N, CA and C of each residue as an Amber inpcrd file, in Angstrom:
protein
   237
 -88.3690000  51.9660000   9.4090000 -88.2630000  51.6600000  10.8140000
 -89.3550000  52.4370000  11.5550000 -90.0120000  51.7730000  12.4710000
 -91.0840000  52.3850000  13.2450000 -90.5670000  52.8290000  14.6010000
 -91.0690000  53.9520000  15.0650000 -90.6770000  54.4580000  16.3880000
 -91.6790000  53.9530000  17.4160000 -91.1980000  53.7970000  18.6520000
 -92.0240000  53.3030000  19.7410000 -91.7120000  54.1200000  20.9810000
 -92.7390000  54.5170000  21.6950000 -92.5680000  55.2320000  22.9530000
 -93.0190000  54.3170000  24.0820000 -92.1540000  54.1350000  25.0850000
 -92.5160000  53.3340000  26.2530000 -92.2580000  54.1550000  27.5040000
 -92.8970000  53.7730000  28.5840000 -92.7020000  54.4500000  29.8620000
 -91.9670000  53.5090000  30.7970000 -90.8420000  53.9690000  31.3110000
 -90.0340000  53.2020000  32.2540000 -89.8360000  54.0250000  33.5120000
 -89.6340000  53.3430000  34.6160000 -89.2710000  54.0690000  35.8320000
 -87.8920000  54.6950000  35.6030000 -87.6040000  55.7290000  36.3330000
 -86.3130000  56.4020000  36.1820000 -85.1450000  55.4460000  36.4600000
 -85.2050000  54.6420000  37.5370000 -84.0910000  53.7070000  37.7770000
 -83.9300000  52.6880000  36.6320000 -85.0310000  52.1990000  36.0870000
 -84.9490000  51.2360000  34.9860000 -84.3540000  51.8970000  33.7500000
 -84.7660000  53.1340000  33.4670000 -84.2270000  53.8500000  32.3130000
 -82.7210000  54.0710000  32.4700000 -82.2980000  54.4970000  33.6600000
 -80.8640000  54.7180000  33.8910000 -80.0780000  53.4220000  33.7150000
 -80.6150000  52.3210000  34.2380000 -79.9480000  51.0220000  34.1070000
 -79.8530000  50.6030000  32.6430000 -80.9150000  50.8290000  31.8910000
 -80.9230000  50.4880000  30.4730000 -79.9080000  51.3270000  29.7070000
 -79.8930000  52.6110000  29.9920000 -78.9630000  53.5280000  29.3310000
 -77.5120000  53.1560000  29.6620000 -77.2540000  52.8400000  30.9270000
 -75.9080000  52.4540000  31.3560000 -75.4750000  51.1410000  30.7030000
 -76.3860000  50.1830000  30.6650000 -76.0750000  48.8910000  30.0500000
 -75.7590000  49.0590000  28.5700000 -76.5400000  49.8610000  27.8920000
 -76.2920000  50.1120000  26.4700000 -74.9110000  50.7290000  26.2710000
 -74.5660000  51.7080000  27.0970000 -73.2650000  52.3600000  26.9790000
 -72.1260000  51.3790000  27.2490000 -72.2740000  50.5620000  28.2830000
 -71.2360000  49.5900000  28.6210000 -71.0180000  48.5680000  27.5100000
 -72.0710000  48.2420000  26.8020000 -71.9770000  47.2490000  25.7240000
 -71.7040000  47.8770000  24.3600000 -71.6290000  49.2090000  24.3360000
 -71.3730000  49.8910000  23.0680000 -72.5260000  49.7700000  22.0930000
 -73.7470000  49.7640000  22.6260000 -74.9430000  49.6070000  21.8030000
 -75.9220000  50.7240000  22.1100000 -76.9240000  50.8520000  21.2540000
 -77.9950000  51.7980000  21.5260000 -79.0770000  51.0870000  22.3390000
 -79.9400000  51.8640000  22.9560000 -81.0740000  51.2760000  23.6750000
 -81.9300000  50.4840000  22.6950000 -82.1280000  51.0100000  21.5110000
 -82.9040000  50.3060000  20.4910000 -82.3130000  48.9480000  20.1480000
 -80.9810000  48.8810000  20.0610000 -80.3360000  47.6070000  19.7730000
 -80.5530000  46.6110000  20.9120000 -80.4820000  47.0800000  22.1480000
 -80.7300000  46.1880000  23.2860000 -82.1670000  45.6700000  23.2670000
 -83.1070000  46.5390000  22.9810000 -84.5090000  46.1280000  22.9200000
 -84.6930000  45.1070000  21.8000000 -84.1060000  45.3670000  20.6390000
 -84.2240000  44.4580000  19.5020000 -83.6280000  43.0880000  19.8340000
 -82.4570000  43.0700000  20.4830000 -81.8330000  41.8110000  20.8870000
 -82.6980000  41.0730000  21.9020000 -83.3140000  41.8060000  22.8070000
 -84.1870000  41.1830000  23.8050000 -85.4030000  40.5440000  23.1430000
 -85.9660000  41.2170000  22.1560000 -87.1100000  40.6590000  21.4360000
 -86.7100000  39.3790000  20.7020000 -85.5170000  39.3830000  20.1070000
 -85.0220000  38.1670000  19.4610000 -84.8660000  37.0470000  20.4820000
 -84.2860000  37.3760000  21.6420000 -84.0730000  36.3860000  22.6920000
 -85.3890000  35.7510000  23.1300000 -86.4270000  36.5560000  23.2430000
 -87.7270000  36.0540000  23.6820000 -88.5510000  35.4560000  22.5490000
 -87.9690000  35.3960000  21.3580000 -88.6520000  34.7380000  20.2540000
 -89.7760000  35.5340000  19.6280000 -89.7710000  36.8480000  19.8240000
 -90.8120000  37.6890000  19.2310000 -90.5000000  37.8250000  17.7410000
 -91.4120000  37.3140000  16.9210000 -91.2110000  37.3210000  15.4800000
 -92.4970000  37.7490000  14.7810000 -92.3270000  38.2990000  13.6010000
 -93.4920000  38.6070000  12.7840000 -94.0710000  37.2930000  12.2670000
 -95.2860000  37.3390000  11.8350000 -95.9190000  36.1320000  11.2710000
 -95.0970000  35.6210000  10.0980000 -94.5950000  36.5350000   9.2780000
 -93.8030000  36.1490000   8.1080000 -92.5240000  35.4250000   8.5420000
 -91.8440000  35.9450000   9.5750000 -90.6280000  35.2880000  10.0680000
 -90.9430000  33.9100000  10.6300000 -92.0530000  33.8070000  11.3560000
 -92.4440000  32.5190000  11.9260000 -92.7650000  31.5170000  10.8220000
 -93.4510000  31.9550000   9.7910000 -93.7850000  31.0550000   8.6850000
 -92.5250000  30.6180000   7.9420000 -91.5490000  31.4880000   7.8470000
 -90.2740000  31.1250000   7.2170000 -89.5580000  30.0610000   8.0380000
 -89.6040000  30.1880000   9.3620000 -89.0170000  29.1510000  10.2210000
 -89.7100000  27.8090000   9.9930000 -91.0220000  27.8430000   9.9010000
 -91.7920000  26.6200000   9.6610000 -91.4190000  26.0360000   8.2960000
 -91.2990000  26.8850000   7.2980000 -90.9410000  26.4130000   5.9530000
 -89.5820000  25.7250000   5.9670000 -88.6080000  26.3490000   6.6320000
 -87.2690000  25.7590000   6.6940000 -87.2720000  24.4460000   7.4730000
 -88.0640000  24.3930000   8.5320000 -88.1570000  23.1570000   9.3100000
 -88.7660000  22.0440000   8.4660000 -89.7730000  22.3890000   7.6850000
 -90.4160000  21.3820000   6.8370000 -89.4670000  20.8320000   5.7900000
 -88.5840000  21.6870000   5.2730000 -87.6290000  21.2290000   4.2580000
 -86.6820000  20.1700000   4.8130000 -86.3850000  20.2600000   6.1040000
 -85.4460000  19.2990000   6.6890000 -86.1450000  18.1850000   7.4550000
 -87.4350000  18.0540000   7.2890000 -88.1710000  16.9770000   7.9520000
 -89.2100000  16.4120000   6.9960000 -89.9260000  15.4510000   7.4690000
 -90.9840000  14.8740000   6.6500000 -92.3630000  15.3060000   7.1510000
 -92.4070000  16.3960000   7.9120000 -93.6820000  16.9000000   8.4270000
 -94.4010000  17.7150000   7.3720000 -95.7250000  17.7000000   7.4540000
 -96.4810000  18.6090000   6.6020000 -96.5690000  19.9600000   7.3190000
 -97.1390000  20.9550000   6.6500000 -97.1900000  22.3060000   7.2140000
 -97.9290000  22.3490000   8.5490000 -99.0230000  21.6440000   8.6440000
 -99.8190000  21.6380000   9.8760000 -99.0380000  21.0380000  11.0490000
 -98.3400000  19.9430000  10.8080000 -97.5450000  19.3000000  11.8590000
 -96.3960000  20.2030000  12.3010000 -95.7190000  20.8250000  11.3350000
 -94.5920000  21.6990000  11.6520000 -95.0470000  22.9160000  12.4480000
 -96.1720000  23.5000000  12.0530000 -96.6870000  24.6670000  12.7700000
 -97.0870000  24.2870000  14.1890000 -97.7200000  23.1290000  14.3550000
 -98.1110000  22.6730000  15.6890000 -96.8750000  22.4710000  16.5720000
 -95.8340000  21.8860000  16.0140000 -94.5930000  21.6840000  16.7670000
 -93.9770000  23.0210000  17.1500000 -93.9330000  23.9660000  16.2150000
 -93.3590000  25.2860000  16.4930000 -94.1320000  25.9930000  17.5980000
 -95.4490000  25.9660000  17.5350000 -96.2620000  26.6130000  18.5600000
 -96.0580000  25.9580000  19.9240000 -95.9570000  24.6460000  19.9370000
 -95.7190000  23.9210000  21.1840000 -94.3830000  24.3290000  21.7990000
 -93.3550000  24.4460000  20.9900000 -92.0350000  24.8330000  21.4880000
 -92.0410000  26.2590000  22.0430000 -92.7160000  27.1620000  21.3640000
 -92.8150000  28.5480000  21.8430000 -93.5250000  28.5840000  23.1920000
 -94.6090000  27.8270000  23.3270000 -95.3460000  27.7950000  24.5920000
 -94.4920000  27.2260000  25.7120000 -93.7040000  26.1980000  25.4330000
 -92.8180000  25.6130000  26.4550000 -91.7990000  26.6530000  26.9310000
 -91.2260000  27.3710000  25.9990000 -90.2330000  28.3880000  26.3450000
 -90.8680000  29.4880000  27.1880000 -92.0240000  29.9380000  26.7860000
 -92.7050000  31.0190000  27.5330000 -93.1080000  30.5760000  28.9290000
 -93.5230000  29.3310000  29.0910000 -93.8980000  28.8230000  30.4250000
 -92.6710000  28.6970000  31.3390000 -91.5240000  28.4490000  30.7630000
 -90.3160000  28.2460000  31.5740000 -89.7350000  29.5430000  32.1030000
 -90.2200000  30.6720000  31.6400000 -89.6600000  31.9740000  32.0620000
 -90.3980000  32.5160000  33.2390000
């Protein structure tokens, strides 16, 4: 596991700490869940998603990757 140092305003840090306590989670767990929510994945995880999508469709790797990238861009634009 890798450590990460970030800088937050004091009010944001207090809110994060309070939210973690209320949910019975660590700050790290909240950050990890947020990254999952926003679709942040390693290249390996993304390629695995593409592989699984290809198994259930008739797309080739290039088509599946293009579709995956398009969907990620749509989600990011909507936020």
